[in-house]
C-alpha positions as CSV (number, residue, x, y, z in Angstrom):
1,X,64.6,98.5,252.8
2,X,64.1,97.6,249.4
3,X,63.2,94.0,248.5
4,X,64.8,91.6,246.0
5,X,62.8,88.3,245.3
6,X,64.8,85.5,243.9
7,X,63.4,82.6,242.2
8,X,65.2,79.1,242.1
9,X,63.5,76.8,240.2
10,X,64.1,73.0,241.1
11,X,63.8,69.6,240.0
12,X,66.0,67.2,241.7
13,X,68.5,69.4,243.0
14,X,69.4,68.1,246.5
15,X,73.2,68.1,245.5
16,X,73.1,71.9,244.7
17,X,70.3,73.7,246.0
18,X,71.2,74.5,249.9
19,X,74.8,75.9,248.7
20,X,72.5,77.9,246.1
21,X,70.5,79.3,248.5
22,X,73.5,80.2,250.9
23,X,75.4,81.9,248.2
24,X,72.5,84.0,247.2
25,X,71.6,85.1,250.6
26,X,75.2,86.1,250.8
27,X,75.1,88.6,248.3
28,X,73.0,90.9,250.5
29,X,76.2,92.4,251.8
30,X,77.0,93.7,248.0
31,X,73.5,95.5,248.0
32,X,73.1,97.9,250.9
33,X,70.1,98.7,251.5
34,X,68.6,95.8,249.9
35,X,66.8,92.5,251.9
36,X,66.7,89.3,249.7
37,X,64.2,87.2,249.7
38,X,64.4,83.3,248.2
39,X,61.5,81.5,246.4
40,X,62.2,77.7,245.7
41,X,59.8,76.4,243.1
42,X,60.1,72.5,243.4
43,X,58.8,70.6,240.1
44,X,56.0,68.1,241.3
45,X,58.0,65.3,239.6
46,X,61.3,66.2,241.8
47,X,61.6,62.9,243.6
48,X,65.3,63.4,245.6
49,X,65.4,65.2,248.9
50,X,65.2,68.8,247.4
51,X,61.8,69.5,249.2
52,X,63.4,67.9,252.5
53,X,66.4,70.2,252.3
54,X,64.4,73.5,251.6
55,X,61.6,73.0,254.1
56,X,64.7,72.7,256.9
57,X,65.6,75.9,255.8
58,X,62.4,77.4,255.5
59,X,61.9,76.6,259.1
60,X,65.1,78.6,260.2
61,X,65.0,81.7,257.8
62,X,61.7,83.3,257.1
63,X,63.1,85.1,254.1
64,X,63.0,81.7,252.6
65,X,59.8,80.3,250.8
66,X,59.1,77.0,249.1
67,X,56.0,76.1,247.1
68,X,55.6,72.9,244.4
69,X,54.8,73.8,241.1
70,X,53.4,71.8,237.9
71,X,56.5,70.5,235.7
72,X,58.1,72.8,233.5
73,X,60.9,75.4,234.0
74,X,58.0,78.2,232.7
75,X,55.6,77.4,235.3
76,X,58.0,77.4,238.0
77,X,59.4,80.8,236.9
78,X,56.0,82.7,236.5
79,X,54.5,81.0,239.8
80,X,57.3,81.7,241.7
81,X,57.3,85.7,241.0
82,X,53.5,85.9,241.1
83,X,54.1,84.4,244.8
84,X,56.6,86.9,245.1
85,X,54.5,89.8,244.3
86,X,51.4,88.4,246.7
87,X,53.4,87.4,249.9
88,X,56.6,89.4,249.5
89,X,55.9,92.6,247.5
90,X,59.3,93.0,246.0
91,X,60.9,96.0,244.4
92,X,62.8,93.9,242.1
93,X,62.0,90.2,240.6
94,X,64.4,88.4,239.6
95,X,65.6,84.5,238.8
96,X,68.7,82.2,238.4
97,X,69.1,78.6,237.8
98,X,69.3,76.8,240.9
99,X,71.9,74.1,239.7
100,X,74.9,76.2,240.6
101,X,75.9,76.9,237.2
102,X,75.3,80.8,237.5
103,X,77.9,82.5,239.7
104,X,75.4,84.3,242.2
105,X,77.2,87.6,242.1
106,X,75.2,88.6,238.8
107,X,72.8,89.2,241.2
108,X,74.3,92.3,242.2
109,X,74.7,93.7,239.0
110,X,71.5,92.8,237.7
111,X,70.2,94.9,240.9
112,X,72.5,97.8,239.8
113,X,71.0,98.1,236.3
114,X,67.7,98.2,237.4
115,X,68.8,100.8,240.0
116,X,70.3,102.8,237.0
117,X,66.7,103.0,235.6
118,X,66.4,99.9,233.5
119,X,63.2,97.7,233.7
120,X,64.9,94.7,232.7
121,X,68.7,93.6,233.3
122,X,69.8,90.5,231.6
123,X,72.4,88.6,232.7
124,X,74.7,87.4,229.8
125,X,78.3,85.4,229.1
126,X,78.3,87.4,225.8
127,X,79.2,90.8,227.1
128,X,82.5,92.3,228.1
129,X,83.2,90.5,231.6
130,X,81.2,87.5,230.7
131,X,82.1,83.9,230.9
132,X,80.9,80.7,229.3
133,X,82.4,77.6,230.9
134,X,80.6,75.1,229.3
135,X,82.3,72.7,226.8
136,X,83.1,73.8,223.3
137,X,79.9,71.8,221.9
138,X,77.5,73.6,224.2
139,X,79.3,76.8,223.7
140,X,78.7,76.4,220.3
141,X,74.8,75.6,221.0
142,X,74.2,78.5,223.2
143,X,75.8,80.9,221.0
144,X,74.2,79.7,217.8
145,X,70.9,79.5,219.7
146,X,71.2,83.0,220.8
147,X,72.3,84.4,217.6
148,X,69.1,82.3,216.0
149,X,67.2,84.4,218.1
150,X,68.7,88.0,217.4
151,X,68.1,87.5,213.9
152,X,64.7,86.3,213.9
153,X,63.3,87.9,216.5
154,X,65.7,90.9,217.8
155,X,66.5,93.2,218.7
156,X,70.1,92.2,217.2
157,X,71.7,94.4,220.2
158,X,70.8,91.9,222.8
159,X,73.5,89.1,222.5
160,X,72.1,86.7,225.4
161,X,68.6,85.0,225.0
162,X,68.9,81.5,226.3
163,X,70.0,81.7,230.0
164,X,67.6,82.7,232.8
165,X,69.4,84.9,235.2
166,X,67.3,88.3,234.8
167,X,65.6,90.9,237.0
168,X,63.0,93.2,236.2
169,X,60.7,95.4,237.9
170,X,57.0,94.4,239.1
171,X,55.5,96.7,236.6
172,X,57.1,95.3,233.5
173,X,56.3,91.9,234.6
174,X,52.8,93.0,234.9
175,X,52.7,94.3,231.4
176,X,53.8,90.8,229.6
177,X,51.0,89.2,228.0
178,X,51.3,85.8,230.0
179,X,48.4,84.5,227.6
180,X,50.8,84.9,224.4
181,X,53.8,83.7,226.4
182,X,54.2,79.5,226.2
183,X,54.9,79.6,230.1
184,X,52.8,76.3,230.8
185,X,54.6,74.3,228.2
186,X,57.3,71.7,229.7
187,X,60.4,73.1,227.6
188,X,63.1,75.4,228.3
189,X,61.7,78.1,225.3
190,X,60.5,79.9,228.0
191,X,64.0,81.8,228.3
192,X,63.8,83.4,224.8
193,X,60.0,83.5,224.8
194,X,60.0,85.7,228.1
195,X,62.5,88.0,226.8
196,X,60.9,88.4,223.6
197,X,57.4,89.3,225.4
198,X,59.3,91.9,227.5
199,X,60.7,93.8,224.3
200,X,57.1,93.7,223.0
201,X,55.9,95.1,226.3
202,X,58.3,98.1,226.1
203,X,61.2,97.3,228.1
204,X,64.2,99.2,228.7
205,X,66.7,96.8,229.0
206,X,70.6,96.2,229.8
207,X,72.7,93.4,229.8
208,X,75.4,92.6,232.7
209,X,78.0,89.9,232.7
210,X,77.6,86.7,234.2
211,X,79.9,83.6,234.7
212,X,78.3,80.3,233.6
213,X,80.4,77.5,234.8
214,X,80.1,73.6,234.2
215,X,77.6,71.7,236.3
216,X,79.4,70.2,239.2
217,X,77.2,68.0,240.5
218,X,74.0,66.3,239.2
219,X,73.2,66.6,235.5
220,X,72.1,69.1,232.9
221,X,68.7,68.5,232.0
222,X,68.8,70.9,228.9
223,X,67.9,68.4,226.0
224,X,69.9,69.8,223.3
225,X,67.4,68.5,220.2
226,X,64.3,69.4,221.9
227,X,65.7,72.9,222.7
228,X,66.6,73.3,219.4
229,X,63.2,72.2,217.9
230,X,61.6,74.5,220.4
231,X,63.7,77.8,219.6
232,X,63.5,77.5,215.7
233,X,59.9,77.3,215.6
234,X,59.2,79.7,218.2
235,X,61.5,82.0,216.4
236,X,59.8,81.7,212.9
237,X,56.5,82.0,214.4
238,X,57.2,85.1,216.2
239,X,58.6,86.5,212.9
240,X,55.5,85.6,210.9
241,X,53.6,87.2,213.6
242,X,55.8,90.3,213.3
243,X,54.7,90.3,209.3
244,X,51.3,90.0,210.0
245,X,51.0,86.0,209.6
246,X,48.7,85.0,212.5
247,X,49.7,81.5,212.2
248,X,50.1,79.3,215.2
249,X,53.4,77.7,213.8
250,X,54.9,76.9,217.3
251,X,52.1,75.9,219.4
252,X,51.0,73.2,216.2
253,X,54.8,71.9,216.0
254,X,55.0,71.6,219.7
255,X,52.0,69.1,219.1
256,X,53.6,67.6,216.0
257,X,57.3,67.0,217.8
258,X,56.8,63.4,218.1
259,X,55.8,63.1,214.3
260,X,58.7,65.3,213.4
261,X,61.0,63.0,215.4
262,X,59.7,59.8,214.3
263,X,59.8,61.5,210.7
264,X,63.5,61.9,211.2
265,X,64.0,58.3,212.2
266,X,61.9,57.3,209.3
267,X,64.4,59.0,207.0
268,X,67.1,57.3,208.7
269,X,65.4,53.9,208.2
270,X,64.6,54.8,204.6
271,X,68.1,55.4,203.6
272,X,69.1,52.2,205.3
273,X,66.4,50.1,203.9
274,X,67.4,51.6,200.3
275,X,71.3,50.6,200.9
276,X,70.3,47.1,201.6
277,X,67.5,47.1,199.1
278,X,70.3,47.7,196.3
279,X,72.8,45.6,198.0
280,X,70.2,42.4,197.7
281,X,69.6,43.1,194.0
282,X,73.2,43.7,193.1
283,X,75.4,41.6,194.8
284,X,72.7,38.7,195.5
285,X,70.4,39.0,192.6
286,X,67.4,39.0,194.6
287,X,64.0,40.3,192.8
288,X,63.0,43.5,193.9
289,X,60.3,42.5,195.7
290,X,62.1,40.0,198.0
291,X,64.9,42.3,198.4
292,X,62.2,44.8,199.9
293,X,61.4,42.1,202.4
294,X,64.5,41.8,203.7
295,X,66.1,45.2,203.8
296,X,62.9,46.2,205.4
297,X,63.4,43.9,208.4
298,X,66.8,45.6,208.6
299,X,65.4,49.1,208.6
300,X,63.0,47.8,211.1
301,X,65.7,46.9,213.8
302,X,67.3,50.0,213.4
303,X,63.9,52.3,213.8
304,X,63.1,50.3,216.7
305,X,66.1,51.1,218.5
306,X,66.1,54.8,217.5
307,X,62.6,55.1,218.3
308,X,62.5,53.4,221.4
309,X,65.7,55.3,222.9
310,X,64.8,58.6,221.4
311,X,61.2,59.4,220.0
312,X,59.3,57.8,222.4
313,X,62.0,57.7,225.3
314,X,60.1,59.4,227.9
315,X,56.7,57.6,227.4
316,X,55.3,55.3,230.1
317,X,54.7,51.9,228.9
318,X,53.6,48.8,230.7
319,X,56.0,46.8,228.3
320,X,59.5,46.0,228.7
321,X,62.1,46.7,225.6
322,X,61.6,43.0,224.3
323,X,58.1,42.9,224.3
324,X,58.2,46.1,222.6
325,X,60.4,44.9,220.2
326,X,58.4,41.9,219.3
327,X,55.0,44.5,218.8
328,X,57.0,46.4,216.7
329,X,58.0,44.0,214.3
330,X,54.3,42.6,214.2
331,X,53.1,46.2,213.7
332,X,55.7,46.8,211.1
333,X,54.7,43.5,209.6
334,X,51.7,45.4,208.4
335,X,53.9,47.9,206.6
336,X,56.1,45.3,205.0
337,X,53.6,43.9,203.4
338,X,52.4,47.3,202.2
339,X,55.6,48.0,201.0
340,X,56.4,44.6,199.1
341,X,52.9,44.8,197.4
342,X,53.5,48.2,196.2
343,X,56.8,46.9,194.9
344,X,55.5,43.7,193.3
345,X,52.5,45.8,191.5
346,X,54.6,48.5,190.3
347,X,57.8,45.6,189.0
348,X,54.8,43.4,187.7
349,X,53.4,46.2,185.6
350,X,56.4,48.4,184.7
351,X,59.2,45.6,184.9
352,X,63.0,46.3,185.1
353,X,63.5,49.4,182.7
354,X,65.4,52.4,182.8
355,X,64.8,56.2,182.7
356,X,67.3,57.9,180.9
357,X,68.1,61.2,182.4
358,X,70.6,62.1,180.0
359,X,74.1,61.9,182.5
360,X,72.8,58.6,183.6
361,X,70.0,55.9,183.8
362,X,68.1,55.3,186.6
363,X,66.5,51.5,187.5
364,X,62.3,51.6,187.5
365,X,63.3,49.6,190.9
366,X,64.2,52.6,192.4
367,X,61.3,54.6,191.6
368,X,59.2,51.6,193.2
369,X,61.2,51.9,196.7
370,X,60.1,55.5,196.9
371,X,56.8,54.9,195.9
372,X,56.2,52.9,199.2
373,X,57.5,55.8,201.5
374,X,54.3,57.8,202.2
375,X,52.0,54.8,202.9
376,X,54.6,52.7,205.1
377,X,55.3,55.8,207.2
378,X,51.5,56.7,208.0
379,X,50.8,52.8,208.6
380,X,53.7,52.5,211.2
381,X,53.4,56.1,212.7
382,X,49.5,55.5,213.7
383,X,49.6,52.1,214.9
384,X,53.1,52.5,216.8
385,X,51.8,55.4,218.6
386,X,48.5,53.7,219.5
387,X,50.1,50.5,220.5
388,X,54.1,49.8,220.6
389,X,54.4,52.8,222.8
390,X,51.1,53.8,223.7
391,X,51.3,56.2,227.0
392,X,50.3,54.3,230.0
393,X,49.4,56.2,233.5
394,X,50.9,54.3,236.3
């Protein structure tokens, strides 16, 4: 009998894991001559009863294995395959999501593709027979992400890059450059990245149809902004490397993600600040420096809300939201003072003149405002990073 190992990465999957394992094992009846072994890799952060449920199943079935893994989908998948190679010695390695969104009969088609002589089989929503039953918004996202990967990395004839339902031979797995693959990152980029590395390793591949359903239980852990950010930076990084530019764009961009998010919040805050700055000058007749003081406080409130619930959302801190807001205001006071002093200096030196652009005149106070941005942003990010949302371990 040939052996098929199926890796199921889990993170708080108590609502789905038992039924998913059962459905995976049932595929054996459609794969004569094959034995199915399941390896569940549970994230160490998983806090529900997933481990308890799986260990109960392990005690009843010697073809089910359970291991704990470090955080991240990539760690779960690679650790699971390494475990399977060492303990099970499968003829084919495979993986699908454990959350019940992928209809498990895709395993049969994946194995058949390997039997046909391919060493990589890719489950796809975008080939004939495949179905993507997600919401319209998520369909656009998944198609767009795969299209971007096809254009930037190639090959263009692969239509599905993001979903992780795949099967491959042990020989191909051993050829993949794991040192280059970002599998230890806590990100979903391992999906397209693994596929890209498999292609570079010379994989002979085939796409087979799968049905991808809306999640029935639990919640989706795929964060759209983070995933989009990773896909874009990884694809650009890969294209640069293919052109001979060995610049670690993806690695550096991962480290700078918080800065990027803080910068985006800063841009929004700047628009809010500028809007009220002009409103206070035009409609209340306030002096530029005075207007800058009031408009900055409005922007501070806006930025605190966005940073607390987005930029630094996952930081573990020892302060509650009102303490953070108080600290944020005190920290931002430094930025406010910097901004006011810059505007006051420029206004005192250049006055209330205008720049004639030919098609319209721009007041000097516009330039005073934008001159404050780089100095205030550097101050705000540095101090908030190390004080307001300082990461504290429990």
